[in-house]
Structures are given as C-alpha cells and as structure tokens.
C-alpha positions in Angstrom: -0.2 -0.1 0.0 1.2 3.7 -0.5 2.0 5.6 2.1 1.3 8.5 0.7 -1.0 11.0 2.5 -4.3 11.0 1.3 -5.8 15.1 0.7 -9.5 15.2 1.9 -11.0 18.6 1.2 -14.4 18.3 3.1 -12.0 18.0 6.3 -12.7 20.5 8.9 -10.0 23.2 9.8 -8.7 26.1 11.1 -9.7 28.9 8.6 -7.5 31.0 10.3 -4.7 29.0 9.3 -3.4 28.5 5.6 -4.7 25.3 3.7 -1.6 24.9 1.6 -0.9 21.2 1.1 2.4 19.2 1.4 4.6 17.9 -1.9 2.8 14.0 -0.5 -0.5 15.2 -1.0 -0.1 16.6 -4.2 1.2 13.6 -5.9 -1.7 11.6 -5.5 -4.2 14.6 -6.6 -1.3 15.4 -9.9 -1.2 11.2 -10.9 -5.6 11.0 -11.0 -5.4 14.9 -13.0 -2.7 13.3 -15.6 -4.5 9.9 -15.6 -7.9 11.2 -15.9 -6.7 14.4 -18.8 -6.0 12.3 -21.6 -4.3 15.3 -23.0 -0.6 17.2 -21.6 -1.5 19.0 -19.0 0.6 22.6 -18.3 1.4 23.9 -14.7 -0.6 26.5 -15.1 -4.0 24.0 -16.2 -2.8 21.6 -12.9 -3.0 24.7 -10.7 -6.9 25.3 -11.8 -7.0 22.2 -9.7 -6.6 24.0 -6.3 -8.4 26.8 -4.8 -6.6 30.2 -4.2 -6.2 29.2 -0.5 -4.8 25.8 -0.9 -3.4 26.5 -4.6 0.6 26.1 -4.7 3.4 27.1 -6.3 4.8 26.2 -9.8 8.0 25.2 -8.1 5.7 23.0 -5.4 4.2 21.8 -8.4 6.9 21.0 -10.4 8.4 19.1 -7.4 5.7 16.9 -7.0 5.5 16.1 -10.6 9.2 14.6 -9.9 8.3 12.7 -7.2 5.6 11.4 -9.2 7.9 10.6 -12.2 10.4 8.3 -9.9 7.0 6.0 -8.8 6.8 4.6 -12.3 10.5 4.1 -13.2 9.8 0.5 -12.7 6.5 0.3 -14.6 4.8 0.3 -18.2 3.5 3.9 -17.9 6.0 7.0 -17.5 5.4 10.3 -17.1 6.8 12.2 -19.6 7.1 16.1 -19.9 6.5 17.5 -23.7 6.1 20.6 -25.1 2.6 21.5 -24.0 2.4 19.9 -20.2 2.7 16.8 -18.3 1.2 13.2 -19.5 1.4 9.6 -18.7 2.3 7.3 -21.5 3.0 3.7 -22.5 6.7 3.3 -22.5 8.8 2.8 -25.9 10.1 -0.7 -25.2 6.0 -1.7 -25.7 5.6 -0.2 -28.9 5.9 -3.6 -30.7 2.5 -5.4 -28.4 1.0 -2.0 -28.6 0.4 -1.7 -32.4 -1.4 -4.9 -32.8 -4.5 -2.8 -30.9 -5.0 -0.4 -33.7 -7.6 -1.2 -36.4 -5.7 0.9 -38.3 -1.9 1.1 -39.3 -0.7 4.9 -38.4 -0.5 7.0 -41.6 2.2 7.0 -44.1 3.7 10.5 -44.7 4.5 11.0 -48.4 8.2 12.1 -49.1 7.5 15.4 -49.9 5.2 16.4 -47.3 8.1 15.0 -44.7 11.1 17.2 -46.3 8.5 20.2 -46.2 8.2 19.7 -42.5 11.9 18.9 -41.8 12.9 22.5 -44.0 10.3 24.0 -41.4 11.8 23.2 -38.3 15.2 23.5 -39.5 14.7 26.9 -41.3 12.3 28.6 -39.5 10.5 30.8 -39.8 10.4 30.1 -43.4 7.9 31.0 -46.5 6.9 28.9 -48.7 8.5 30.1 -52.0 11.7 29.5 -49.9 10.8 26.1 -49.4 10.5 25.0 -52.5 14.0 27.0 -53.6 15.5 24.5 -51.3 13.7 21.7 -52.7 13.8 22.3 -55.9 9.8 21.6 -56.6 6.7 23.4 -56.1 5.6 22.6 -52.7 1.5 21.0 -52.7 -1.0 23.5 -51.2 -2.4 20.5 -49.8 0.3 19.8 -48.0 0.5 22.9 -46.2 -2.9 22.0 -45.6 -2.2 19.3 -43.9 0.6 20.1 -41.6 -2.1 23.4 -40.6 -4.8 21.2 -40.1 -2.5 18.8 -37.8 -1.3 21.9 -36.0 2.0 20.8 -36.2 3.0 24.4 -38.3 1.3 27.6 -37.9 1.9 31.2 -39.2 3.9 33.3 -37.4 4.0 36.5 -39.4 4.9 37.8 -42.9 8.3 38.2 -44.9 9.1 42.3 -45.7 9.1 41.7 -48.9 6.8 42.0 -52.5 3.5 40.1 -52.0 4.1 39.5 -47.6 4.4 35.7 -48.2 3.0 33.9 -45.0 6.4 32.3 -42.7 6.0 28.8 -41.0 7.4 27.4 -38.4 6.6 24.6 -36.1 4.1 24.7 -32.7 4.1 23.2 -29.6 1.8 20.6 -30.5 4.0 19.5 -32.8 6.7 18.8 -30.5 3.8 16.8 -28.2 3.4 14.5 -30.9 6.6 14.1 -31.4 7.4 13.3 -28.2 9.7 15.8 -27.5 9.6 19.3 -24.7 11.9 21.1 -27.5 13.4 21.5 -30.7 16.9 21.2 -29.0 15.7 17.4 -28.9 16.0 17.2 -32.7 19.9 16.5 -34.3 21.4 19.5 -34.6 21.4 21.1 -38.6 25.4 20.5 -39.0 24.4 16.3 -38.4 22.0 16.8 -41.0 23.4 15.6 -44.7 20.5 14.5 -46.7 16.7 16.3 -46.6 15.3 12.8 -47.7 17.2 11.2 -44.6 15.7 13.3 -41.9 12.5 13.1 -43.7 12.5 9.0 -42.9 13.6 10.0 -39.5 10.8 12.2 -39.1 8.7 9.3 -40.4 9.9 7.0 -37.6 9.8 9.7 -34.8 6.4 10.4 -35.6 4.9 6.8 -35.8 6.0 5.6 -31.9 4.3 8.4 -30.0 1.2 8.1 -31.3 1.0 4.7 -30.4 2.4 5.4 -27.2 0.0 8.6 -25.7 -2.9 8.0 -24.0 -5.6 8.4 -25.8 -7.1 11.8 -26.4 -9.6 12.9 -29.6 -6.6 14.1 -31.5 -4.3 11.8 -31.5 -7.0 9.1 -32.8 -7.7 11.4 -35.3 -4.2 11.4 -36.7 -3.5 7.6 -36.4 -6.5 6.7 -38.4 -6.3 9.9 -41.0 -4.9 8.0 -44.0 -5.4 11.6 -46.4 -1.4 12.4 -45.9 -0.8 9.6 -48.8 -2.4 11.9 -51.7 0.6 14.2 -51.2 2.7 11.5 -52.7 0.4 12.4 -56.3 0.1 15.7 -55.8 3.6 16.7 -56.2 3.6 13.9 -59.1 1.5 16.1 -61.3 3.5 19.0 -60.4 6.2 17.1 -61.3 5.1 16.5 -64.2 3.4 19.7 -65.2 7.1 21.6 -64.7 8.9 18.9 -67.5 5.9 19.0 -69.6 
C-alpha cells in the first residue's frame, strides 16, 4: 500500500490558517488529474485544480511531479514532459505489442510532406517559396493544408518582401506529437546530410509517440487519417507539369 497521505478537501480545518498542501498531498492529486485528462497538462492547467487558499507554487508542483515520475521508473507507464505539458504514456519498449491494438495502421507520410516539414523545423520561420527553392519543386497546397490542420505548423508572420508571403514555424502541438519538450532534442542541422534521410527519421519518430500516447480525440484522429498519402500524387502531378 502507498504511504502517500490522502487529501480530504471536506475535512475540518482552522479557517484562520493556510490550507497549502504538502508535497505528499499534491502527488496523488496530480496523478489522478493526469490520468483522467487524456492530454498533456501544463503547470498553469494543473494549478486550476486548486482553490486560491490552497494553490501551490509552480516550484512545488514541479517537485511533486518529479516525485510522481520516480514512482513509475520501474513501471510500463511513464510520466513524460512534452512541449504542451505533462502526460502519462506507455514506454517505447512496449510499442511492438501496442501497435496491434489499432485497427488501422498509423498514416504513412509522403516524402514531399516530410521534407517540407523538415525544412520548416530547421529553417523556421520560412516561406513556401523558400521551401520550394531548397527542394527544387513546387510545394503542394495540400501539404501545407495538411500540416496546418494537424496543428504541426502555424503562420507566425509575413516576410517583408513584395507579396508579403506567410512565414511558417512549428508548434507546441507538433513537439507533443513528436514526444519532445523542445526542438533542441532533435539532431542539430550540422548533422543533417540528406533531406530525404531526415524525412525518413521524422516518419519513424512520429510513428511511435502516436501509438504510445494515452488516447485523446486529437491523437486518434491523426492515427486513423490516411489522407496524407494523397500528397504523393499531388507532387507527382506538379513535377510532370514542370517537365511538360
């Protein structure tokens, strides 16, 4: 049995004294919230759990979360910090078994989409025209639309040149889907030799976190959507038109 003290919000207290909770009391509250949320929770979101007179500091929350993380070191589930907050997920070791739970396989991303995404990751903010200059082919509108709908990229401004083209950058949602806390966890640009190779690495890295993350409506829609395969056909048509 766990020795963690239980917090009973209905217990009688002296209203003249502070109701700040101890770290031991915070741990099970955070554990219950993270298991029931179905999506990453930031420190600000976790603070919503508490009334004003019992609200802990962010430092106290972080300390409790570290203790909670330690409770799962030898378990099949881990507490993971990603860009959008903290979440529980199955460990990557169990991916081969968990893959069999899905009726449909995770989507296969076209080389064009992955190369476009790679350029946005490493050269953000970047315009569509600048992506096309590097890749040497027209970027399909479907690719940009897919990345925007997935909330993996967003428009963060406009280049101060004629036409004011949109500037694209990656989002916190992209980092969360990649199981990352920040872009610094990706290989540095100096280690990238071939754009196609980095696209393949992205495909592999995107595949596993989606299978491991605890179910949420957003993740399920990504896993079950095969529409990204259409980008292969889109770019083939554009290349044919260029050489016609």
